[in-house]
C-alpha positions in Angstrom: 51.6 122.0 149.9 53.4 121.3 153.1 57.2 121.4 153.7 59.4 120.5 156.7 57.6 120.3 160.0 54.2 120.5 158.4 54.6 124.2 157.5 53.0 125.5 154.3 55.6 126.2 151.7 55.0 130.0 151.8 55.2 130.1 155.6 58.5 128.3 155.5 60.1 131.0 153.3 58.8 133.7 155.6 60.0 131.8 158.6 63.5 131.5 157.0 63.6 135.2 156.3 62.5 136.1 159.9 65.1 133.7 161.3 67.9 135.4 159.3 66.7 138.9 160.3 65.3 138.3 163.8 66.0 140.4 166.8 66.1 144.1 167.5 69.4 144.9 165.8 70.0 143.1 162.5 67.9 145.3 160.3 69.4 148.4 161.9 72.9 147.1 161.2 72.0 146.4 157.6 70.5 149.8 157.2 73.7 151.4 158.7 75.8 149.4 156.2 73.6 150.3 153.2 75.6 153.5 152.6 78.9 151.7 152.4 81.4 149.7 154.5 82.0 150.6 158.1 84.3 149.6 160.9 83.0 148.2 164.2 83.1 151.4 166.2 81.4 153.3 163.3 78.5 150.7 163.3 78.3 151.0 167.1 77.9 154.8 166.8 75.3 154.4 164.0 73.2 151.8 165.8 72.7 153.6 169.1 72.0 151.6 172.2 73.7 148.4 171.0 76.5 146.9 173.3 79.8 145.8 171.8 79.1 142.2 172.8 75.7 142.2 171.1 77.1 144.0 168.0 79.8 141.4 167.7 77.3 138.5 168.0 74.9 140.1 165.5 77.7 140.8 163.0 78.7 137.1 163.2 75.1 136.0 162.6 74.7 138.4 159.6 78.0 137.1 158.2 76.9 133.5 158.6 73.7 134.3 156.7 75.8 135.8 153.9 74.2 139.2 154.4 77.5 141.0 155.3 81.2 140.4 154.7 84.1 141.0 157.0 87.4 142.3 155.6 90.5 142.3 157.8 93.2 144.7 156.5 96.9 143.9 157.2 97.6 146.9 159.4 98.7 147.3 163.0 96.5 147.2 164.8 94.3 145.2 162.4 91.6 147.2 160.7 88.3 145.3 160.2 85.6 146.6 157.9 82.1 145.3 157.4 80.1 145.6 154.2 76.8 144.5 153.0 77.0 141.7 150.4 75.2 141.4 147.1 72.8 139.0 148.8 72.3 141.5 151.6 71.7 144.3 149.1 68.8 142.2 147.8 67.1 143.6 151.0 67.6 147.2 149.9 64.0 147.8 148.9 62.7 146.1 152.0 65.0 148.4 154.2 63.8 151.5 152.3 60.2 150.5 152.6 60.6 149.8 156.4 62.3 153.2 156.8 59.5 155.0 155.0 56.8 153.0 156.8 58.5 153.8 160.2 58.6 157.5 159.4 54.9 157.4 158.5 54.0 155.2 161.5 55.9 157.5 163.9 54.1 160.6 162.5 50.7 158.9 162.8 51.3 157.6 166.3 52.8 160.8 167.6 50.0 162.7 166.0 47.4 160.7 167.9 49.2 161.2 171.2 49.2 165.0 171.0 
C-alpha cells in the first residue's frame, strides 16, 4: 500500500521517525535528558562538542516534535529546564538499545584495529 509521495506505508513511518530524530545531536540530547530534567548548560556539558547555537536549535526542534518540554521558572535571571516528555520516553528502549549496540560496536571495531 502506498501513502503520500508514493512511499510504502511502512517506509513513511520510518521516514517520519528519522525526520524527527535526524542529525548528529538529537539522540544524544534525549539520552542526556533520560535521567531527568537539565538546564541548558548542563545539557551542553553532557553533549560534548555541541555549540550553544546548535543546542538551542536542536532543543527547539525536539520541543516542536513533542519529545521534550521546556519549563521557565519565575526567577531572576530566569531558570529554564528541559525534560523529556512522555512521548519522548517512548524512545527509552530505542535509546538503551542504541547505547548497548554502540558499546558492542565500539569494542568490536577497536578490537579489529589492534
